[in-house]
N, C-alpha and C positions, 0 to 999 in steps of 0.2 A: 208150498213153496220150499225150495231147497235153502240150505244155509247161505249159499252164495247169493241167491235171489233176494233173501231177506237183507243181507248186508247191502246189496245194491239199492234196494228200495229205501232203506234207512240212510243211505249215503255214508256208510261206515265200513271199516275193515277190522273184523274181530276174529276171523277164522285162524286156526292154528294153535298149537300147544306151545307154551313157554315154560321151561324148567326154572325153578327158583333155587337160589343159592342157600337159603336158610332151610334146614331140615324141618323146622316147625311150621313152615308154610308149604301148602300144596302147589304143584305146578299150575300155571294158568291153563284152564280148560273152560271154554265158554259154555254157558248153560244153553242147551239146544233150544232153538227157536220154537219148536213144537211144544216144549214145556212152558216157555214164556207165553205162548198163545193161550194155552190152557189156564195158566195162572191169571192172565189178564181177563179172560172170559169168565173166571170164577166169581168175580165181584169181591174178592178178598182184599183188594187194594182199590181205594176210592180216589177220585180226582183231587179231593181236598187233603189227602194224606201226604206225608213226606216219608219216602222210602230211603233206607240206608242199605246199600249193597256192600257188605263186608267182603274184601278181596275182589274188588270190581274189575281187576285186570284191564282189558282194553275198552271197557265201558259198554258191553253189549246189553246187560240188564238195564242199565241207566237209560241208554238211548231207546231201547224198545219200550220200556214201561212209561217213560215220559211221553213217547209218541202214542202208544196204544191206550193208556189210561188217562194221561194228562196230568199225572201227579208230579210233584217235585221229587227229585232223586239226588242223593248224595252218594258218591262212590268213593271208597277209600281203599288204598292198597299200599303196602310198604315198599313195593318195587318201583323205583323212580322211572325206569324205562317203560313200564306198563302204564303208569299215570300219564306219561308224555304221549303215548299212543292214544289213551282215552281222551286226552285234551284235544288231540287232532280230530278224533271222532266227534267230540262235542262241537267243534267248530263247523263241521261239515253236515251234521244232521239237523233236520228242521226243528227239532224240539230241544236244541242245545241250551236255550235260555232257561230251561227248567232243571238243568243239571249243574251240580257243583261237584268238584273233585278235590281230594286231598291225599297227599303222600304222607302216610303215617301208619304206625303199627296199630292193629285193632285193639290191643290191650291198653293203648294209651289214648284212644279216641274217646272224648266225652260227648255223648249224644246231646245235640242242641236243637230240639224241636222235632226230630224225627220220631215217627210213631209206628213204623213198620220196618222190620229188620230182616234182610234176606241173606241166607247162607247157602253156598254150594260147597261144603266141606273145605273152606279156604285155608284152614290151619289146624294144628293139633288140638286134641281134646283139652289139654291143659290151658291153651290160650282161649278155647271156647268157654271153658268153665269161668275163666277170669272175665270174659266179655259178658257172660250171663250175670255174674255177680255185679258188674258195673250197671247193667240194665236194671237188675233188681233194686239196686241202690237208687238209681234215677227214679224208678217208679215209686219206691217207698217215700222218697223225699217230696215227690210231686205226683200223687196218684192220678192216672189218666189212662185211657185205652192205649195199650201197647201190644203189638202183635209180632211174633217171631215166625218166619216162614223158612223152612229148610227143604231144599231139593236134594234127593238122593242121600238121605241122612245115613251116616255110619252108625254102627251099633253103639259106639262110644258117644256120639252126639245124642242119640236117643236116650242113653242112660243119664247124660247130663241134663237133658230137658226134663225127663221124668223125675229127677231128684231135685230140681231147682225149686226153691220156695216161691210160692205165689204164682207159679205157672200151671195152667190147665190146658190139656189138649182140646183144641177147638175144632179140629177137623183134619181131613186127609183127602188128597186128590190122587187117585190112581193114574199113573202115567205108563203102566206096563204095556198097554196096547200100542203105544206110539212107536215102538222100536222092534216089534215082532217077537219079543220074548216075554217071559213072565218073571223077570227079576223082581223079587219083593221089595228091593230098595228103590225101584223105579217109581217114586212117588214124591209128593209134596206133603209135608206135615206142617200143621199150623198149631201154634200155642199162643194163648193170650195170658196176660198178667191179670190176676183176679185178687180181690181183697178177701 
C-alpha cells in the first residue's frame, strides 16, 4: 500500500514534512509505513508492551502500532501544533483508545510504565544522550526489560547507544530493500538493557 492508502486505512493524516523552530529538534518526517510494517511483523513489540514514541509528530507510529500490534502507545513531541494534529488523528483512528499523547520535551519526560522506546532521529545527539541517561536511571532504579528501537540511526546515535552503560545490541532489521537503494542507514537497530 502507498503512504496515502495507509493513512486512509488508519483514518489519519500524517503525510508531509514540518520544519521545527528549535535547531536541537529535527523536522517532522513520518516513519515510512513499509518500515512500520516490517517492525510490526518482527515480533519485537508485543501486545502487552507499552511503546513510547519520542518525537511522535502527527502520531503515525502510535496509530499504526496500536492498530497492528495492539500495544499501548504514548507519543511525545515538544511541538504543540504537531501534538494537536496527533490528537485529531487519535480521535479518528480505530485504535485511539490505546494511545496517549503529551506535549513535552524529550529530556524532561519521565518514563512511566513504558518498556519499548522508538526513535527516528527526532533530536540532537546531546538530547539523545540525556534521554538515554534518564532511561538508564529508570532501569537501574527498577530493573525490568527495556528495549530501544531506532530507525535510520545516525552515526552519532549509534555512538551513544554503543557507549551507554547497560545497553546491549539485541538485533537489527535491514530495510535497505524497501526503497530500491542500499543505504546502510536504512535499518532498524534494537538495544536492550541488561544487568
